[in-house]
Steps between C-alpha positions, in 0.01 A plus 500: 500500500598859427569736789242800527646826398589731786239770541646821614272717723513871421643706794340831590763777577481637846278805528674780673285757679654851460546712805369859495670737730309759717701777311342393161162478634476805718488767214206310354319469836543878556371581155191274525434614850507870393265432204264307733483785750440744209235280371347480852502864537315571165243228570446582875579866568497707171199750498504506873674759730845430355406488119780610271288506177188737487185370352330185505687316231704288716198410718308379197796288359560303846136513614445125461832418646408703815196281559689180416755585771250618746560870493189716553473788237128598535 
């Protein structure tokens, strides 16, 4: 009888998880934190006592977002 051919099993390369330092992430966290605070200001406080833009334009653009986030506006 003939010997069966040796079947080679494919080997998967080891997956290396990259490390991300705090110095690389910190500027992005600061940027997105600032954008989030600015968005929360316009949704929650614009057209109130500390409004920066006169008129009701900003209020109308973010009106549904105010209700979605629980801010009273009427």
